C-alpha angles and dihedrals in degrees: 000000000000089000093057093046092049095048091044091055090048090051093047093049091050090045090057090056089050089050091057089052098042097044091064092042091051094045093051093050094042093055105026102024089229116146092212108203089173089072091094089055090054088056094048096043091047089056093048095045091046090051091050092050091048091053091051100042104022086222119124092193092055089046091055095045100041094039092052095042092050091055091044087057089050087053091053091052092048095049097043100043105026116019094037089066090059099045113169091359097120100182096047090046091051092048091048093052090044090055092046089052090063093042093053091044092055092044091052089050090050095048103037102023130231102285119106113249132196125218108229114244118246112265092247093060103039094102131073128238129229107230112181092325093317118113111215133172111260092214092064090052088050090053090053092050093043092051091052090048092052090047090053092048092048091049091051092048092048098045105026109036137070094241089052090054090050091051091050090049091050091049093050098044125350095191094053090046090055090048089054090058098258113150094232092175092060090041090056091053093048094048093048091048091047091050089052089048092054093048091050090046088056090049094053096040092046093048095089091050108038100011130222118278142145110282095030088108092061094043097051092041090058092048091044091057091048088053095051092043091053095041098037130258114275095017120119091192089050091053091053096046092040091049092053092047094049093043092053094043092048094049097044091042092055092045101043104025108019093166090054098038095125092045091059089059104038098040093062089044091054090047093051091048091051092053099034114015094189093056130250096301103016122122117262 
């Protein structure tokens, strides 16, 4: 019994990191119809920048904030000066982000080297907790709580604020949103930057668990797409549920069937697509 509880908590904590990544990916596509392949780079660069800030300041909070904000600024530059020139041209936008993915990957290798690195845990969460006779890292429990908190805040912003209403209007019908006086151009920039911020946040927060290393951008990008495909593009609830499903499947697959680890993820995805092509919470 303890084995199943332990592995479930591991899967849920990893699923929360995938949720941070996939929520921004899903939001960007839902509003802007951009299949942003650079999203994995945002995750990787966020982890590296956060690690650099942590080494300089010894503050995990500053590492999280500055690492995420730096990548959000990179997102603003990308959207304003590159993607804006290819508005509503899905294939050129996809190819552009695909090229940037390789550029950022090589730049990260050049700057930080090829050795895997681990982001030190904050002092407060370096110990483990005894839960019913089971010793479990407190940082993973913090990640679960933090992920739920972010999900609640995103839901409130989306459903209970004016900017959330503008985003929903832009997703439903961009032309009508413009006619209502919504600055869709600025909205695009803010959403893209916020998506980059969430991906980088996942990179910094996940650093103490999975580390930061070359190739992580491609790995998390693949899993991020699986999450949004299962949950449904443009759905925050889908990103949360999809993240938890993929996190649990990935963890149990590696533990129980290591030679079929990818099968345990992609087989359920294919089954869901066969039954519901738009994903569990996607619009028909």
